[in-house]
C-alpha positions in Angstrom: 21.3 -5.0 2.1 18.5 -6.6 1.7 16.2 -7.9 4.6 16.1 -11.3 2.5 19.7 -11.8 1.9 20.6 -10.8 5.8 18.7 -13.5 6.5 20.6 -15.3 5.1 23.6 -14.5 5.2 22.4 -14.7 8.8 22.0 -18.1 8.7 18.1 -17.6 9.4 16.7 -20.3 6.8 19.0 -23.0 8.5 17.2 -22.3 11.7 13.6 -22.2 10.2 14.6 -26.3 9.0 16.3 -26.6 12.1 12.9 -25.8 14.3 10.0 -26.4 12.4 7.9 -25.6 14.5 8.8 -22.0 14.9 6.2 -19.5 13.1 7.0 -16.5 12.3 4.6 -12.8 10.4 6.8 -11.1 8.0 6.2 -7.9 5.6 6.4 -7.8 2.0 10.1 -7.9 1.4 9.9 -11.4 2.2 7.6 -13.4 0.0 10.5 -15.4 -1.1 11.2 -16.9 2.3 6.9 -17.3 2.5 7.6 -19.1 -0.7 10.0 -21.0 0.4 8.9 -22.6 4.8 5.4 -21.8 4.0 4.3 -24.1 6.8 6.1 -20.9 9.2 6.8 -17.7 7.2 3.2 -16.1 7.1 3.5 -12.8 4.5 1.5 -10.5 2.7 -0.7 -12.1 -0.4 0.8 -10.5 -3.3 -1.1 -8.1 -5.3 -3.7 -8.6 -7.5 -3.0 -8.2 -11.0 -3.9 -4.6 -12.9 -7.2 -6.7 -14.7 -8.3 -7.9 -11.1 -11.3 -8.3 -11.0 -13.1 -6.1 -8.0 -14.1 -8.8 -5.8 -10.5 -10.0 -6.3 -9.5 -6.3 -5.1 -11.7 -6.9 -2.5 -10.3 -10.5 -1.5 -6.8 -9.2 -1.3 -7.3 -5.7 1.3 -9.0 -8.3 3.4 -6.0 -10.3 3.8 -3.5 -7.7 4.0 -5.1 -6.5 6.2 -5.9 -9.2 8.3 -2.1 -10.0 8.1 -1.0 -6.2 8.6 -3.4 -6.0 12.0 -1.4 -9.1 12.9 1.9 -7.6 12.6 1.3 -3.9 13.8 2.3 -4.3 17.3 5.8 -5.9 16.6 5.9 -3.0 14.1 5.4 -0.9 16.8 8.0 -2.3 18.9 11.0 -2.1 16.5 9.7 1.7 15.8 10.6 3.0 18.8 13.3 2.4 20.0 14.2 3.7 16.5 12.9 7.2 17.5 15.4 7.8 19.7 18.3 9.7 18.7 21.4 8.0 19.7 20.0 4.8 17.8 18.9 7.5 14.7 22.3 8.6 13.5 24.3 6.6 16.4 28.6 7.7 16.5 29.6 6.0 18.7 32.1 2.8 18.7 31.1 0.3 17.3 31.9 -2.2 19.8 29.3 0.1 22.0 26.3 -0.2 19.9 24.9 -3.2 21.9 25.0 -2.0 24.8 24.1 1.1 23.5 20.6 -1.2 22.4 20.5 -2.8 25.4 20.2 0.3 27.2 17.8 2.2 25.2 15.8 -0.8 25.0 15.1 -1.2 29.2 14.1 2.4 28.6 11.7 1.7 26.2 10.9 -1.0 28.0 10.1 0.9 31.4 8.5 3.8 29.6 6.3 0.6 28.4 5.7 -0.6 31.5 4.3 2.8 32.8 1.4 2.9 30.0 
């Protein structure tokens, strides 16, 4: 399931409507969500067309890097727990998955606090 489809299925659009002060920075897979909720959701700019001028490409690169640097800490926080072996290929019982994720999140959090 694509990310945007999952968001819609989980009711995130309804939550954005319900809480208009909530803001989110998303990756390029959420361009439609950013289009629909322009005041709340910020996505990277769309790539310039093939016939774009050098100035347009430079402007795109600057805007993309600015948005990317605002999101990088979150991307790293998402990626670190995924590196743990038990989450890479979870074979346990489905009803224990949440406890496993929370346990690993606690370990990651403790490890990050030591740095």
